Each structure stands twice: as structure tokens, then as C-alpha cells.
C-alpha positions as CSV (number, residue, x, y, z in Angstrom):
1,M,-11.9,-36.0,28.3
2,G,-11.8,-32.2,28.5
3,R,-8.1,-32.1,27.5
4,S,-8.7,-34.3,24.3
5,V,-11.5,-31.9,23.3
6,S,-9.2,-28.9,23.7
7,K,-6.6,-30.6,21.6
8,K,-9.2,-31.3,18.9
9,K,-10.4,-27.7,18.9
10,A,-6.8,-26.4,18.8
11,F,-6.1,-28.7,15.8
12,V,-9.2,-27.6,13.9
13,A,-8.4,-23.9,14.6
14,G,-4.8,-24.4,13.5
15,D,-5.9,-26.3,10.4
16,E,-8.4,-23.6,9.5
17,E,-5.8,-20.9,10.0
18,S,-3.4,-22.7,7.7
19,A,-6.1,-23.1,5.1
20,R,-7.0,-19.4,5.4
21,G,-3.4,-18.5,4.9
22,R,-3.1,-20.7,1.8
23,L,-6.3,-19.3,0.3
24,L,-5.3,-15.7,0.9
25,S,-1.8,-16.4,-0.6
26,A,-3.2,-18.2,-3.7
27,A,-6.0,-15.6,-4.2
28,T,-3.5,-12.7,-3.8
29,H,-1.2,-14.1,-6.4
30,L,-3.9,-15.0,-8.9
31,F,-5.9,-11.8,-8.5
32,C,-2.8,-9.7,-9.0
33,K,-1.4,-11.7,-11.9
34,N,-4.6,-12.5,-13.8
35,G,-7.2,-10.1,-12.5
36,I,-10.1,-10.6,-10.1
37,N,-12.8,-11.2,-12.7
38,A,-10.6,-13.6,-14.7
39,T,-9.8,-15.7,-11.6
40,G,-12.4,-18.3,-10.7
41,I,-12.9,-20.1,-7.4
42,D,-11.7,-23.4,-8.9
43,A,-8.3,-21.8,-9.8
44,I,-7.9,-20.5,-6.2
45,I,-8.7,-23.7,-4.4
46,D,-6.5,-25.6,-6.9
47,E,-3.5,-23.4,-6.1
48,A,-4.3,-23.3,-2.4
49,G,-4.8,-27.1,-2.2
50,T,-8.1,-26.7,-0.3
51,A,-11.7,-27.8,-0.8
52,K,-14.3,-25.4,-2.2
53,T,-16.4,-25.9,0.9
54,T,-13.4,-24.7,3.0
55,L,-13.2,-21.5,1.0
56,Y,-16.9,-20.8,1.5
57,K,-16.8,-21.8,5.2
58,L,-13.9,-19.3,5.8
59,F,-14.9,-16.4,3.6
60,G,-18.5,-17.0,2.6
61,S,-18.1,-15.7,-1.0
62,K,-15.6,-14.6,-3.6
63,T,-16.3,-11.0,-2.9
64,N,-15.5,-11.5,0.8
65,L,-12.3,-13.2,-0.2
66,V,-11.4,-10.3,-2.5
67,N,-12.0,-7.9,0.4
68,A,-9.8,-10.0,2.7
69,V,-7.0,-10.0,0.1
70,L,-7.1,-6.3,-0.3
71,E,-7.1,-5.7,3.4
72,S,-4.2,-8.1,3.9
73,E,-2.2,-6.8,1.0
74,G,-2.8,-3.2,2.0
75,K,-1.6,-3.8,5.5
76,A,1.5,-5.6,4.3
77,W,2.3,-3.0,1.7
78,R,1.9,-0.1,4.1
79,E,4.2,-1.7,6.6
80,W,6.8,-2.3,3.9
81,F,6.5,1.1,2.3
82,I,6.6,3.1,5.6
83,G,9.4,0.9,6.8
84,A,11.4,1.6,3.7
85,M,11.1,5.3,4.2
86,E,11.9,5.1,7.9
87,E,14.8,2.6,7.6
88,G,18.1,4.3,8.2
89,G,16.7,7.3,10.0
90,G,17.7,10.8,9.0
91,D,15.6,13.9,8.7
92,A,12.1,14.0,7.1
93,Q,13.4,15.0,3.7
94,A,15.9,12.1,3.6
95,K,12.9,9.7,4.4
96,L,10.8,11.2,1.6
97,K,13.6,10.8,-0.8
98,R,13.7,7.1,-0.2
99,I,10.2,6.7,-1.7
100,F,11.2,6.2,-5.3
101,P,14.3,4.0,-4.8
102,A,12.1,1.7,-2.7
103,L,9.5,1.6,-5.4
104,K,12.2,0.8,-8.0
105,R,13.1,-2.3,-6.0
106,W,9.5,-3.3,-5.8
107,F,9.0,-2.8,-9.6
108,A,12.0,-5.1,-10.2
109,E,10.4,-8.0,-8.4
110,E,9.3,-10.9,-10.5
111,R,5.8,-10.9,-8.9
112,F,5.2,-7.1,-9.4
113,Y,1.8,-6.8,-11.0
114,G,1.0,-3.2,-10.1
115,C,-1.2,-1.9,-7.2
116,P,-4.0,-4.3,-6.3
117,F,-6.2,-1.4,-5.3
118,I,-5.8,0.4,-8.6
119,N,-6.3,-2.9,-10.4
120,A,-9.4,-3.8,-8.4
121,V,-11.1,-0.4,-9.0
122,A,-10.2,-0.4,-12.7
123,E,-11.7,-3.9,-13.2
124,H,-15.1,-3.2,-11.7
125,D,-18.1,-0.9,-12.1
126,K,-16.8,2.6,-11.3
127,D,-20.1,3.3,-9.4
128,A,-19.3,0.3,-7.1
129,K,-18.2,1.6,-3.7
130,A,-16.9,-1.5,-1.9
131,F,-13.4,-1.7,-3.5
132,R,-13.1,2.0,-3.9
133,N,-13.7,2.5,-0.2
134,I,-11.0,0.0,0.7
135,A,-8.6,1.7,-1.7
136,L,-9.3,5.1,-0.2
137,R,-8.7,3.9,3.4
138,H,-5.4,2.4,2.2
139,K,-4.4,5.6,0.5
140,K,-5.4,7.8,3.5
141,V,-2.9,6.0,5.7
142,V,-0.1,6.3,3.2
143,L,-0.9,10.0,2.6
144,A,-1.1,10.7,6.3
145,H,2.5,9.4,6.8
146,I,3.8,11.3,3.8
147,E,2.0,14.5,5.0
148,K,3.5,14.1,8.5
149,L,7.0,13.9,7.0
150,A,6.3,16.9,4.7
151,S,5.2,18.9,7.8
152,E,8.4,17.9,9.7
153,M,10.4,18.9,6.7
154,G,8.9,22.4,6.8
155,A,6.9,22.3,3.6
156,A,4.8,25.4,3.1
157,E,1.8,23.1,2.3
158,P,2.3,19.6,3.7
159,Q,-1.0,18.3,2.5
160,M,-0.5,19.6,-1.1
161,L,3.1,18.1,-1.2
162,A,1.7,14.7,0.1
163,H,-0.9,14.7,-2.7
164,Q,1.7,15.6,-5.3
165,L,4.0,12.8,-4.2
166,A,1.1,10.4,-4.1
167,L,0.2,11.3,-7.7
168,L,3.8,10.6,-8.7
169,I,3.7,7.3,-6.8
170,D,0.5,6.1,-8.5
171,G,1.8,7.2,-11.9
172,A,5.0,5.4,-11.5
173,I,3.2,2.2,-10.4
174,V,1.0,2.2,-13.4
175,A,3.8,3.1,-15.8
176,A,6.0,0.3,-14.4
177,M,3.2,-2.2,-14.6
178,V,2.6,-1.3,-18.3
179,S,6.3,-0.9,-19.4
180,R,7.8,-3.5,-17.0
181,D,10.6,-1.0,-16.6
182,P,11.7,-0.4,-13.0
183,G,13.5,2.7,-14.2
184,V,10.3,4.7,-14.3
185,A,10.8,5.1,-10.6
186,D,14.0,7.1,-11.3
187,T,12.1,9.5,-13.6
188,A,9.3,10.0,-10.9
189,G,12.1,10.5,-8.3
190,L,13.6,13.3,-10.4
191,A,10.2,15.0,-10.7
192,A,9.7,14.6,-6.9
193,G,13.1,16.3,-6.3
194,S,11.7,19.5,-7.8
195,L,9.1,19.6,-5.0
196,F,11.7,19.7,-2.3
197,G,13.3,23.1,-3.3
198,P,13.7,26.1,-0.9
199,S,10.6,27.8,-2.3
200,R,8.5,24.9,-0.9
201,A,9.7,25.4,2.6
202,R,7.9,27.5,5.1
203,K,9.2,31.0,5.4
204,P,10.2,32.1,8.9
205,K,7.8,34.4,10.6
206,R,9.0,38.0,10.3
207,T,9.2,39.9,13.6
208,S,8.5,43.6,14.1
209,A,11.2,46.0,15.0
210,A,9.8,46.2,18.6
211,E,9.9,42.4,18.9
212,Q,13.5,42.4,17.7
213,L,14.4,45.0,20.3
214,V,12.8,43.0,23.0
215,A,14.6,39.9,21.8
216,V,17.9,41.8,22.0
């Protein structure tokens, strides 16, 4: 008796997890392609192949579904982006220089619709904090990794360099979304290259004559 109940619970849990995955996948595709406001609940459940009651049972509301999509997409994108920088090893500068070739590959994908965070904030009331807060949390993680690499590279101002690269990243994403030209990543990469010059590196600390003599 107990075993059959456990099996039933496992089945229900597995079925709900499958439905949740399908709803997230469908909502992600439709929100990114058509926009959040333009995508209704009926379109999402139709693509996901679930009932409307299932969506509300799992997410409660469309707003909660949007939040779940942004959290899920943010995690997946960060893992891909940081992985693309780290793949192949090398020094910190080599990793930073992989940013724009990686973005170019993303821009060339058939389902590239821009950044879901930029799109979500752009679509909604600019005083609304919910989506903006999720976007800021996402960006802070990305910035922190870039700043870490900038520091390892010996940048004079790692935080400033990270923000400069982030602006180039965001600009390239928007330009690629509008133009449908993956090549904008090359242009952004050239601009980024000027940020890696010798003048951007920390200057070694000068030692006094007395210190030099002691060292000798």
C-alpha cells in the first residue's frame, strides 16, 4: 500500500517537473521572440502542450512565470558566457579576449533575440522594480567575473575596465538584435582591444634607493 502511494507521488512529481520544463521552454521562446506583453497565456500553454490550470498551479501567475524564465535564462546564459571565457585556459587577458568571439557565435544563432533582461526592462514601466532587480542581479554576477579577470590581468582600475567591457557587451547585443548582423561583435571586440593596452596595466611600485640597497 505504502509503495503504491510512493510510486503515485513520484509519478505526479515527475509529471509536474516535465510540465514545468515545457512551460519554461515555451515561455522563454515566445517571450524572447515576440515580447512578454505580446505573449498571452493561451499561446504559452498551446506551445507547451499543457493545461491552463497546470500553468497556474505551478507558477501562480504570468508575472511569476516571467520571473522564473528570467532566473532560468540568466543562470543558463551566465554558465555559457563564463564557460566560453574560461574554456581553453590561458591568462586573464586571453580569457577576456574571448568575450566578443563568443558573443558573435551567439548572435549567429537562429534563435538569437537579444538579451531577455534588456528586453524585459524595455517593455515595462521604467519605475517597475521587479524585472530591473532581476536584471541587476544577473549583471552583477557577470561584472564580478569580468572584474576578477581584469584584476588578475593587472588592470589599473579593474572595476572601471569591467564596466567598460560590459557597456560594449550590451551595445553589441542591442546592435546585433536590431541589425541581425553577428559582425557587430567584431567591431565591439576591436574597441575592447584598446582597453587592454600597456597604459591600462598597473605600474609597478617604485622603491626608494634605500630599499633597493637592502634588496641588493
